[in-house]
Backbone as CSV, one residue per row, in Angstrom:
resi,resn,N_x,N_y,N_z,CA_x,CA_y,CA_z,C_x,C_y,C_z
1,UNK,42.899,-38.866,-2.009,42.479,-37.287,-2.787,42.375,-36.495,-2.188
2,UNK,41.580,-35.286,-3.285,42.462,-34.274,-2.800,40.715,-33.435,-3.378
3,UNK,39.886,-32.415,-2.821,38.965,-31.959,-2.455,39.838,-29.901,-2.923
4,UNK,39.092,-30.493,-4.359,39.326,-28.526,-5.361,38.447,-27.776,-4.527
5,UNK,37.147,-28.368,-4.443,35.997,-27.795,-4.558,35.897,-26.446,-3.348
6,UNK,35.481,-25.647,-3.705,35.140,-24.157,-2.152,34.094,-23.818,-2.665
7,UNK,32.759,-24.837,-1.283,31.414,-25.178,-1.243,31.516,-23.472,-0.818
8,UNK,30.372,-22.953,-0.666,29.828,-21.964,0.097,28.029,-21.460,-0.079
9,UNK,27.736,-21.738,0.749,25.629,-21.697,1.632,25.100,-20.916,1.170
10,UNK,26.196,-19.063,0.499,25.842,-17.643,0.010,26.130,-17.699,-1.745
11,UNK,25.813,-19.159,-2.545,27.434,-19.251,-3.601,25.496,-18.997,-4.000
12,UNK,26.202,-18.114,-5.654,24.843,-16.990,-5.797,24.392,-18.685,-7.140
13,UNK,23.314,-17.725,-7.378,22.653,-19.306,-8.200,22.952,-18.242,-9.746
14,UNK,22.836,-17.504,-9.918,22.653,-16.944,-11.112,23.265,-17.396,-12.146
15,UNK,22.538,-17.231,-13.781,22.904,-18.520,-14.783,24.490,-16.795,-15.349
16,UNK,24.365,-15.538,-14.875,24.932,-14.449,-15.591,26.343,-14.011,-14.542
17,UNK,26.422,-14.922,-13.358,27.252,-14.386,-12.153,28.964,-14.295,-13.324
18,UNK,29.254,-13.595,-12.728,30.797,-12.962,-13.243,32.054,-14.012,-12.787
19,UNK,31.477,-14.437,-11.556,33.191,-15.254,-10.513,32.870,-16.133,-11.483
20,UNK,33.541,-17.262,-11.198,33.720,-18.435,-11.161,32.932,-19.530,-9.711
21,UNK,31.774,-20.458,-10.442,30.633,-21.340,-9.797,31.150,-22.473,-9.974
22,UNK,31.570,-23.072,-8.761,32.313,-24.714,-9.503,30.790,-25.410,-9.121
23,UNK,30.929,-27.111,-9.717,29.030,-27.399,-10.190,30.194,-29.097,-10.195
24,UNK,29.148,-29.410,-10.694,29.405,-30.877,-12.125,27.667,-30.300,-13.064
25,UNK,29.058,-31.266,-13.923,27.569,-31.534,-15.469,26.817,-32.883,-14.703
26,UNK,25.610,-33.030,-14.794,25.348,-34.716,-14.762,24.169,-35.146,-15.416
27,UNK,24.519,-35.894,-15.953,23.953,-36.633,-17.913,23.777,-38.412,-17.210
28,UNK,22.365,-38.269,-16.788,22.087,-40.034,-17.251,21.542,-39.779,-18.329
29,UNK,21.611,-40.757,-19.009,21.665,-41.832,-19.690,20.227,-42.807,-20.525
30,UNK,19.515,-43.640,-21.583,19.284,-44.306,-22.115,19.378,-45.164,-22.920
31,UNK,18.793,-46.219,-23.358,19.825,-46.569,-24.636,18.128,-46.215,-25.890
32,UNK,18.169,-45.487,-27.057,17.072,-45.002,-27.431,17.240,-45.802,-29.006
33,UNK,18.741,-46.206,-30.068,18.584,-46.949,-30.775,18.979,-48.514,-30.158
34,UNK,17.693,-49.620,-30.926,18.528,-50.907,-30.499,18.661,-51.420,-30.649
35,UNK,20.237,-50.784,-31.407,21.321,-51.685,-31.914,22.219,-51.126,-31.913
36,UNK,22.597,-50.456,-30.410,23.140,-50.060,-29.985,23.578,-50.721,-28.046
37,UNK,24.654,-51.274,-28.007,24.760,-51.978,-27.486,25.727,-51.378,-26.002
38,UNK,25.370,-51.900,-25.248,25.803,-51.567,-23.841,27.855,-51.408,-24.423
39,UNK,28.263,-51.700,-24.582,29.781,-51.662,-25.778,29.805,-51.062,-26.318
40,UNK,29.066,-50.303,-27.378,28.475,-49.677,-28.261,28.720,-48.013,-27.812
41,UNK,28.276,-47.997,-25.890,27.965,-46.127,-25.839,29.515,-46.359,-25.195
42,UNK,29.485,-48.019,-24.538,31.083,-47.768,-23.257,31.871,-47.220,-24.396
43,UNK,32.281,-47.239,-25.881,33.439,-46.803,-26.775,33.087,-45.748,-26.766
44,UNK,31.673,-45.181,-27.416,31.525,-43.889,-27.872,31.478,-43.056,-26.329
45,UNK,31.480,-42.858,-25.485,32.035,-42.317,-24.394,33.422,-42.070,-23.843
46,UNK,34.029,-43.313,-24.435,35.639,-43.635,-24.408,36.470,-42.397,-25.108
47,UNK,35.805,-42.450,-26.646,36.424,-41.230,-27.411,35.536,-39.742,-26.924
48,UNK,34.784,-39.748,-26.552,34.085,-38.342,-26.128,34.514,-37.973,-24.727
49,UNK,35.342,-39.148,-23.857,36.058,-38.189,-23.027,36.846,-37.474,-23.395
50,UNK,38.261,-37.248,-24.392,39.251,-36.787,-24.607,38.315,-35.615,-25.130
51,UNK,36.762,-35.807,-25.837,36.656,-34.133,-26.034,36.594,-32.794,-24.677
52,UNK,36.037,-34.126,-24.205,35.092,-33.811,-23.075,36.145,-32.972,-21.998
53,UNK,37.239,-33.511,-21.303,38.862,-33.303,-20.788,39.753,-32.231,-21.882
54,UNK,39.867,-32.739,-23.007,40.774,-31.096,-23.583,39.945,-29.598,-23.908
55,UNK,38.524,-29.939,-23.656,37.384,-28.517,-23.696,38.309,-27.794,-22.679
56,UNK,38.915,-26.201,-22.420,39.023,-25.573,-21.781,38.106,-25.200,-20.827
57,UNK,38.252,-25.004,-19.611,37.420,-24.196,-18.332,36.741,-25.617,-17.593
58,UNK,37.092,-26.934,-18.135,35.675,-28.333,-17.684,37.227,-28.633,-15.901
59,UNK,36.337,-29.749,-15.219,37.034,-29.652,-13.400,37.571,-30.276,-13.707
60,UNK,38.514,-30.850,-15.057,39.464,-32.356,-15.372,38.861,-33.758,-14.664
61,UNK,37.627,-34.090,-14.229,36.886,-34.275,-13.646,35.623,-35.326,-14.121
62,UNK,36.210,-36.656,-15.055,34.662,-37.394,-15.885,34.538,-38.879,-15.928
63,UNK,33.276,-38.916,-14.450,33.411,-40.069,-13.818,31.717,-40.920,-14.579
64,UNK,31.809,-42.405,-14.770,30.686,-42.432,-15.208,30.223,-43.014,-13.477
65,UNK,28.632,-44.301,-14.153,28.172,-44.644,-13.027,27.112,-45.575,-13.043
66,UNK,26.747,-46.886,-12.899,25.742,-48.068,-13.462,24.606,-47.527,-11.913
67,UNK,23.106,-47.661,-12.424,22.122,-47.786,-11.506,22.554,-49.390,-11.110
68,UNK,22.345,-49.868,-9.859,22.902,-51.674,-9.325,20.902,-51.540,-9.795
69,UNK,19.913,-50.670,-9.375,18.786,-51.211,-9.671,19.140,-52.458,-10.878
70,UNK,18.564,-53.375,-10.590,18.569,-54.350,-11.682,16.677,-53.905,-12.680
71,UNK,15.797,-53.859,-12.224,14.615,-53.806,-12.743,15.256,-51.832,-13.713
72,UNK,15.618,-51.332,-13.714,16.316,-49.941,-14.721,16.671,-50.662,-15.404
73,UNK,15.708,-50.423,-16.539,15.441,-51.361,-18.468,16.673,-50.415,-18.747
74,UNK,17.616,-50.374,-19.698,18.741,-49.998,-20.517,17.401,-49.319,-21.223
75,UNK,16.467,-49.799,-22.265,16.301,-48.863,-22.971,14.662,-48.128,-22.305
76,UNK,15.186,-47.942,-20.915,14.035,-46.941,-20.519,13.851,-45.825,-21.163
77,UNK,12.078,-45.507,-21.695,12.245,-43.958,-22.269,11.569,-43.118,-20.960
78,UNK,11.809,-41.630,-20.943,11.895,-41.005,-20.039,10.806,-39.615,-20.321
79,UNK,10.267,-40.203,-21.636,8.877,-40.134,-21.997,8.750,-38.106,-21.596
80,UNK,10.523,-37.575,-22.499,10.660,-36.169,-22.553,9.298,-35.081,-23.113
81,UNK,8.262,-36.203,-24.371,6.989,-35.542,-24.786,6.342,-34.563,-23.917
82,UNK,6.362,-35.300,-22.989,4.651,-35.595,-21.845,5.370,-34.742,-21.398
83,UNK,7.011,-34.608,-20.772,7.222,-33.491,-19.650,6.322,-31.616,-20.574
84,UNK,6.384,-31.695,-21.639,6.347,-30.054,-21.533,4.296,-30.112,-21.460
85,UNK,3.891,-30.994,-21.546,2.437,-31.229,-20.192,1.783,-30.738,-19.573
86,UNK,0.990,-30.371,-19.222,0.336,-29.055,-18.468,0.666,-29.907,-17.513
87,UNK,0.416,-31.360,-17.521,-0.126,-31.727,-16.047,1.745,-32.347,-15.831
88,UNK,2.921,-32.306,-16.467,3.493,-32.810,-15.842,3.791,-32.545,-14.613
89,UNK,4.813,-33.122,-13.789,5.000,-32.713,-11.653,6.332,-33.025,-11.187
90,UNK,7.116,-32.746,-11.217,8.284,-32.668,-10.874,9.085,-34.471,-10.350
91,UNK,7.356,-34.560,-9.295,7.477,-36.433,-9.530,7.146,-37.460,-10.083
92,UNK,6.416,-37.240,-11.610,6.265,-37.681,-12.554,8.185,-37.771,-13.111
93,UNK,8.536,-36.672,-12.885,10.483,-36.894,-13.848,10.810,-37.117,-12.966
94,UNK,11.118,-37.345,-11.712,11.687,-37.727,-10.982,11.493,-39.794,-11.046
95,UNK,9.805,-39.731,-10.891,9.949,-41.775,-11.640,11.277,-42.430,-12.401
96,UNK,11.198,-41.553,-13.682,12.047,-41.642,-14.819,12.637,-42.808,-14.871
97,UNK,13.532,-44.266,-14.119,14.232,-44.431,-14.234,15.619,-45.078,-15.397
98,UNK,16.954,-43.969,-14.449,17.824,-44.160,-15.971,19.355,-45.403,-15.548
99,UNK,19.403,-45.956,-16.293,20.434,-46.973,-15.735,21.730,-46.190,-16.584
100,UNK,22.566,-45.538,-16.886,23.677,-44.624,-16.490,23.667,-43.321,-16.350
101,UNK,24.491,-43.438,-15.164,24.993,-41.936,-15.196,26.187,-41.478,-15.140
102,UNK,26.514,-40.139,-15.624,28.356,-39.436,-15.801,27.567,-38.070,-15.245
103,UNK,29.264,-37.856,-14.292,30.093,-36.841,-13.612,30.581,-35.481,-14.537
104,UNK,30.742,-34.556,-14.799,31.960,-34.069,-15.318,32.338,-32.739,-13.818
105,UNK,33.148,-32.987,-14.176,33.233,-31.903,-13.064,33.982,-30.539,-13.355
106,UNK,32.863,-29.341,-12.935,32.803,-28.202,-13.603,33.697,-26.906,-12.103
107,UNK,34.659,-26.605,-12.909,35.747,-25.100,-11.770,34.890,-24.320,-12.079
108,UNK,34.080,-24.161,-13.204,33.315,-22.428,-13.204,32.199,-23.887,-14.068
109,UNK,30.880,-23.053,-13.777,29.284,-23.336,-14.537,29.395,-23.110,-15.716
110,UNK,29.641,-22.354,-15.895,29.635,-20.986,-17.139,30.406,-21.334,-18.225
111,UNK,30.676,-22.861,-18.401,32.328,-23.660,-18.898,30.657,-24.127,-20.320
112,UNK,29.573,-24.292,-19.727,28.134,-24.952,-20.614,27.812,-23.694,-21.377
113,UNK,28.015,-22.034,-21.257,27.496,-21.402,-22.381,28.597,-20.999,-23.007
114,UNK,29.785,-22.041,-22.871,30.817,-21.489,-23.776,31.063,-21.539,-25.049
115,UNK,31.588,-20.940,-26.303,31.541,-21.421,-27.410,31.805,-23.188,-27.624
116,UNK,33.313,-23.236,-27.128,34.158,-24.393,-26.577,33.207,-25.910,-26.635
117,UNK,32.530,-24.928,-25.726,31.367,-26.446,-25.372,30.508,-26.685,-25.724
118,UNK,29.363,-25.632,-27.248,28.640,-26.075,-28.185,29.396,-26.830,-28.259
119,UNK,30.284,-25.987,-28.797,30.690,-26.864,-30.125,31.359,-28.386,-30.079
120,UNK,31.455,-28.964,-29.453,31.804,-30.505,-29.164,30.946,-31.267,-29.894
121,UNK,31.900,-31.895,-30.531,30.803,-33.180,-31.030,30.598,-33.900,-30.445
122,UNK,29.662,-34.187,-30.611,28.456,-34.893,-30.745,28.049,-36.261,-31.225
123,UNK,29.138,-36.471,-32.161,29.202,-36.769,-33.193,29.810,-37.863,-33.303
124,UNK,29.933,-39.500,-33.891,30.729,-40.236,-34.155,30.906,-42.026,-35.179
125,UNK,31.737,-41.794,-35.833,32.251,-43.158,-37.542,31.738,-44.455,-36.055
126,UNK,31.934,-44.527,-34.804,30.989,-45.025,-33.616,29.558,-46.095,-34.354
127,UNK,29.108,-44.404,-34.442,27.840,-44.962,-34.673,27.179,-45.452,-35.337
128,UNK,25.991,-46.398,-35.867,25.138,-46.073,-36.400,24.909,-44.915,-37.705
129,UNK,24.838,-44.794,-39.395,24.448,-44.116,-39.668,23.337,-43.143,-39.921
130,UNK,22.605,-42.199,-39.954,21.629,-41.614,-39.573,20.880,-42.218,-41.101
131,UNK,19.098,-41.785,-41.064,18.655,-42.693,-42.546,18.907,-41.768,-43.047
132,UNK,19.475,-40.288,-43.284,20.512,-40.189,-44.682,22.150,-40.165,-45.592
133,UNK,22.508,-41.074,-44.070,23.285,-41.542,-44.890,24.772,-40.656,-43.708
134,UNK,24.498,-39.950,-42.883,26.114,-38.689,-42.810,25.989,-39.335,-41.398
135,UNK,26.782,-39.349,-40.902,27.570,-40.170,-39.745,26.845,-39.924,-38.263
136,UNK,26.888,-40.842,-37.886,25.997,-41.104,-36.523,25.610,-39.875,-35.470
137,UNK,25.184,-39.497,-35.064,24.983,-39.122,-33.883,24.732,-39.286,-32.403
138,UNK,25.132,-38.700,-31.566,24.810,-39.194,-29.757,23.214,-38.985,-30.059
139,UNK,22.490,-38.163,-30.243,21.324,-38.096,-29.302,20.379,-38.406,-30.362
140,UNK,20.817,-39.103,-31.718,19.723,-39.913,-32.157,19.575,-41.431,-31.921
141,UNK,20.805,-41.766,-30.650,20.481,-43.435,-30.116,20.441,-42.918,-28.688
142,UNK,20.494,-42.323,-28.558,20.165,-42.069,-26.781,18.924,-40.990,-25.902
143,UNK,18.536,-41.817,-25.290,18.059,-40.498,-24.657,19.015,-39.867,-24.156
144,UNK,19.242,-38.452,-23.262,20.060,-38.023,-22.259,19.346,-37.445,-21.104
145,UNK,19.601,-37.334,-20.293,19.099,-35.920,-19.265,20.066,-35.014,-18.900
146,UNK,20.542,-33.686,-19.227,21.336,-33.515,-18.950,20.598,-31.940,-17.864
147,UNK,21.697,-31.962,-16.784,21.249,-31.040,-15.689,22.574,-30.076,-15.653
148,UNK,22.550,-28.850,-15.048,23.490,-28.504,-13.806,23.523,-28.051,-12.774
149,UNK,24.331,-28.390,-12.451,24.395,-27.998,-10.389,25.800,-27.731,-9.449
150,UNK,24.805,-26.422,-9.236,26.124,-25.615,-7.933,26.655,-26.021,-6.963
151,UNK,28.090,-26.495,-6.995,28.165,-27.099,-5.842,28.010,-26.260,-4.017
152,UNK,27.218,-26.794,-3.235,27.048,-25.820,-1.729,27.337,-26.293,-0.216
153,UNK,28.555,-27.966,-0.683,28.832,-28.060,0.828,29.523,-29.404,0.341
154,UNK,30.473,-29.805,1.182,31.045,-31.244,1.125,30.889,-31.637,2.295
155,UNK,30.603,-32.608,3.033,31.485,-33.617,3.997,32.272,-34.903,3.667
156,UNK,33.341,-35.045,4.250,34.212,-35.477,4.694,34.278,-36.817,5.322
157,UNK,33.765,-37.725,5.162,33.949,-39.234,5.538,35.396,-39.301,6.862
158,UNK,35.549,-40.537,7.267,36.489,-40.808,8.468,37.729,-41.851,7.754
159,UNK,37.046,-42.146,6.120,38.558,-43.358,5.959,39.158,-42.618,5.038
160,UNK,40.099,-42.920,5.489,41.456,-42.846,5.235,42.242,-43.295,3.613
161,UNK,41.263,-43.590,2.685,41.155,-44.718,1.791,42.066,-43.489,0.734
162,UNK,42.653,-44.187,-0.304,42.830,-43.017,-1.501,42.089,-43.556,-3.019
163,UNK,41.515,-44.283,-2.855,40.553,-44.863,-3.883,39.362,-44.059,-4.376
164,UNK,38.873,-43.788,-5.158,37.263,-42.964,-5.411,36.127,-43.996,-4.804
165,UNK,35.356,-44.103,-3.703,33.912,-44.662,-3.386,33.492,-45.282,-4.236
166,UNK,33.200,-46.349,-3.911,32.772,-47.720,-5.646,31.604,-46.810,-5.751
167,UNK,30.804,-46.579,-4.595,29.086,-46.212,-5.079,28.805,-44.758,-4.118
168,UNK,27.924,-43.847,-4.727,26.824,-43.151,-4.307,25.422,-43.498,-4.572
169,UNK,25.076,-43.064,-3.963,23.431,-42.693,-3.588,23.092,-41.675,-3.674
170,UNK,22.635,-41.341,-4.581,21.494,-39.387,-5.442,20.320,-40.013,-4.386
171,UNK,20.436,-38.343,-3.409,18.829,-38.013,-3.819,18.813,-36.799,-4.239
172,UNK,17.587,-37.061,-4.579,16.846,-35.885,-5.727,15.725,-35.287,-4.783
173,UNK,16.004,-34.076,-4.027,15.309,-33.247,-3.341,14.463,-31.984,-3.914
174,UNK,13.169,-32.054,-4.002,12.044,-31.198,-4.357,12.609,-29.271,-4.206
175,UNK,13.134,-29.405,-3.040,13.631,-28.027,-2.554,14.980,-28.190,-2.315
176,UNK,15.787,-26.931,-3.172,16.973,-27.122,-3.198,17.869,-26.201,-1.968
177,UNK,17.200,-26.029,-0.792,17.235,-24.795,1.067,18.866,-26.207,1.172
178,UNK,19.074,-24.905,1.697,20.803,-26.173,2.881,19.333,-26.850,4.199
179,UNK,18.655,-25.928,4.706,18.261,-27.458,5.780,17.342,-28.973,5.446
180,UNK,17.156,-28.030,3.941,15.878,-29.229,3.660,17.475,-30.578,2.979
181,UNK,18.385,-30.319,2.195,19.771,-30.845,1.757,19.853,-31.804,3.813
182,UNK,20.422,-30.511,4.674,21.226,-31.762,5.754,20.551,-32.117,6.013
183,UNK,18.935,-32.176,5.887,18.560,-32.808,7.027,18.861,-34.841,6.772
184,UNK,18.981,-34.788,4.967,19.631,-36.204,5.164,20.240,-36.853,6.100
185,UNK,21.487,-35.948,5.855,22.501,-36.592,6.390,22.552,-37.456,8.045
186,UNK,21.921,-37.365,8.616,21.382,-38.053,10.504,20.875,-39.514,9.668
187,UNK,20.488,-40.021,8.066,20.060,-41.772,8.132,21.781,-41.946,7.372
188,UNK,22.750,-41.541,6.542,23.990,-42.256,5.752,24.891,-42.243,6.623
189,UNK,24.967,-40.629,6.888,27.301,-40.334,7.514,27.251,-41.831,8.510
190,UNK,26.577,-42.590,9.089,27.342,-43.408,10.322,26.748,-44.794,10.017
191,UNK,26.639,-44.382,7.942,26.755,-46.433,8.460,27.978,-46.635,7.211
192,UNK,27.836,-48.383,7.166,28.945,-48.374,7.257,29.883,-48.264,6.001
193,UNK,30.988,-47.746,6.285,31.239,-47.521,4.220,31.494,-46.519,4.096
194,UNK,29.956,-45.185,4.687,30.474,-44.024,4.357,31.936,-43.571,4.369
195,UNK,32.077,-42.537,2.800,32.916,-42.005,2.677,33.210,-39.961,3.276
196,UNK,31.446,-39.793,2.327,31.998,-38.208,2.418,30.215,-37.647,1.818
197,UNK,29.753,-36.586,1.063,28.419,-36.067,0.990,28.909,-34.953,0.367
198,UNK,27.790,-35.038,-0.712,27.785,-33.759,-1.340,27.055,-33.395,-1.695
199,UNK,26.190,-31.949,-1.563,25.039,-31.044,-1.421,25.459,-30.489,-2.345
200,UNK,24.444,-30.207,-3.990,24.094,-29.360,-4.855,23.293,-28.490,-4.944
201,UNK,22.817,-27.768,-5.941,21.371,-26.863,-6.114,21.082,-27.311,-7.948
202,UNK,20.363,-26.732,-8.407,20.194,-26.805,-9.322,20.083,-25.615,-10.559
203,UNK,20.837,-25.125,-11.868,20.931,-23.581,-11.979,20.073,-24.788,-13.215
204,UNK,19.196,-23.236,-13.127,18.584,-23.457,-14.886,18.980,-22.109,-15.738
205,UNK,19.121,-22.799,-16.888,19.232,-21.602,-17.692,21.035,-21.420,-19.290
206,UNK,21.650,-22.492,-18.330,22.974,-22.867,-19.135,22.411,-23.709,-19.710
207,UNK,22.132,-25.015,-20.039,21.943,-26.319,-20.986,21.418,-25.616,-22.221
208,UNK,22.175,-25.624,-23.354,20.678,-25.581,-24.551,19.886,-26.524,-24.515
209,UNK,20.450,-27.939,-24.489,19.254,-29.084,-23.849,19.251,-30.205,-22.770
210,UNK,19.158,-29.278,-21.948,18.932,-29.347,-20.727,17.618,-30.876,-20.643
211,UNK,17.884,-30.549,-19.248,16.201,-32.740,-19.322,14.983,-31.043,-19.120
212,UNK,14.126,-31.614,-19.796,12.558,-30.593,-19.637,11.911,-30.840,-19.345
213,UNK,11.378,-30.521,-18.639,10.586,-30.047,-17.872,10.331,-29.665,-16.088
214,UNK,9.438,-29.498,-15.494,9.740,-28.835,-13.400,10.790,-30.141,-12.918
215,UNK,12.208,-30.223,-12.654,13.026,-30.016,-12.804,13.291,-30.159,-11.125
216,UNK,13.951,-31.379,-9.997,14.249,-31.284,-8.801,14.586,-29.771,-8.279
217,UNK,15.477,-29.178,-7.337,16.100,-28.201,-7.135,17.160,-29.205,-6.146
218,UNK,17.505,-29.385,-5.294,18.119,-29.933,-4.419,18.697,-30.745,-5.306
219,UNK,20.025,-32.023,-4.526,21.160,-33.344,-5.009,21.691,-33.631,-3.750
220,UNK,21.795,-34.982,-3.398,22.296,-34.808,-2.036,23.213,-36.110,-2.894
221,UNK,23.884,-36.446,-3.069,25.441,-37.714,-3.189,25.876,-37.928,-1.600
222,UNK,25.519,-38.876,-1.160,26.820,-39.743,-0.321,27.127,-41.319,-1.394
223,UNK,28.196,-41.035,-0.918,29.830,-42.081,-1.456,30.372,-42.468,0.000
224,UNK,30.571,-44.173,-0.503,30.697,-45.164,0.329,31.423,-45.975,-0.362
225,UNK,31.893,-46.816,0.689,32.864,-47.755,0.481,32.298,-48.568,-0.548
226,UNK,31.498,-49.284,0.259,30.728,-50.954,0.410,28.888,-50.316,-0.604
227,UNK,28.348,-50.870,-0.946,26.988,-51.280,-0.855,26.216,-50.891,-0.073
228,UNK,25.000,-49.348,0.405,25.106,-49.045,1.720,23.625,-50.319,1.491
229,UNK,23.234,-50.286,2.816,21.432,-51.623,3.528,20.282,-50.925,2.517
230,UNK,19.829,-51.884,1.875,18.757,-51.494,0.554,17.603,-50.772,2.071
231,UNK,17.922,-51.250,3.802,16.453,-50.634,3.913,16.863,-49.782,4.337
232,UNK,17.733,-48.544,4.157,18.401,-47.404,4.500,17.529,-46.675,3.296
233,UNK,17.171,-46.579,2.758,17.138,-45.709,1.218,15.667,-45.062,0.807
234,UNK,15.138,-45.565,1.513,13.905,-45.291,1.589,13.691,-43.649,2.344
235,UNK,12.991,-43.281,1.813,13.124,-41.880,2.194,11.948,-41.057,1.838
236,UNK,11.154,-39.846,2.360,10.354,-39.312,2.008,11.018,-37.837,0.439
237,UNK,12.074,-38.133,0.099,12.198,-37.736,-1.019,12.263,-37.965,-2.445
238,UNK,12.254,-36.775,-3.791,11.585,-37.817,-4.536,12.295,-38.372,-5.354
239,UNK,13.312,-38.772,-5.102,14.428,-40.049,-5.973,15.518,-40.164,-5.570
240,UNK,15.385,-41.008,-5.468,17.138,-42.174,-4.711,17.097,-43.185,-5.440
241,UNK,18.213,-42.941,-6.072,19.016,-44.700,-6.337,20.946,-44.508,-6.219
242,UNK,21.418,-46.403,-6.379,22.486,-46.104,-6.189,23.264,-46.868,-7.321
243,UNK,23.949,-46.150,-7.503,24.847,-46.544,-8.641,26.883,-46.349,-8.303
244,UNK,26.871,-48.105,-9.490,28.321,-48.018,-8.921,29.391,-47.370,-10.234
245,UNK,30.215,-46.923,-9.240,31.796,-46.218,-10.420,32.424,-47.997,-11.168
246,UNK,31.761,-47.513,-12.763,31.934,-47.632,-13.634,33.407,-48.135,-14.291
247,UNK,33.532,-46.110,-14.350,35.181,-45.379,-15.015,35.316,-44.267,-14.106
248,UNK,36.519,-43.891,-15.198,37.412,-42.504,-14.418,37.734,-42.099,-15.104
249,UNK,37.992,-41.137,-15.458,39.036,-40.044,-15.915,39.247,-39.353,-15.584
250,UNK,40.661,-38.103,-16.357,40.954,-37.262,-15.813,41.972,-36.900,-14.688
251,UNK,42.606,-36.367,-14.262,42.614,-35.699,-13.056,42.220,-37.379,-11.374
252,UNK,42.214,-38.467,-11.463,41.853,-38.629,-10.842,42.564,-39.069,-9.044
253,UNK,42.935,-38.147,-8.877,43.202,-36.950,-7.869,42.060,-36.752,-7.051
254,UNK,41.410,-36.100,-7.642,40.722,-34.839,-7.624,39.069,-35.754,-6.670
255,UNK,37.632,-35.100,-6.322,37.042,-35.095,-6.091,35.932,-34.508,-6.925
256,UNK,34.140,-35.140,-6.569,33.345,-34.234,-7.013,32.988,-32.540,-6.497
């Protein structure tokens, strides 16, 4: 796999930056409509990925994952309405368990404010009709937590495998400074199956339908060829999840 990212600790987080800012679109999902099965969600994503990868400006890679935690409900309610209250906190928001995760690699985060992205279809004949009879909308069938992250750094492991790592550990941190993100490395980089890590910083102000509330600033992804030991997943950060790769689309030689 090739690494086309050009991480920089000094990268600007400005939503109005004129230079390309590499990163990812993070989308967590849970089912809202009980009529929507996991198979139907998969079918919609299979249709949606054509629109995503065909939209000029993205990074040509689309990945989907499933949370391995069996206690996370496919119909988990992220309680978006509660996030607009004065008592909403990062900790409460991070406590929301999501069953599904998708990433779109971005060559430039400005893709998220492009007209092509804004106009991308979010409706499908695959989905149940709306109450008034119009074509089904994704927004009526599942909750989605959209975030945009700039890539800060990438650390490669020793594996020579050309296949994508099967597991990722995502760690959300309240702060997105380099020292906070790097402090986590010592716990993971020497574990069996470690393939690499990616560090990101949240960028606000790009997404029209961004996940609401005070979001964690930092994100670290640790890639593994095998499921990491459960005892290593306890840490002082806001939230840790383990995700298993379910499908990959686009240029499969690329990494996040």
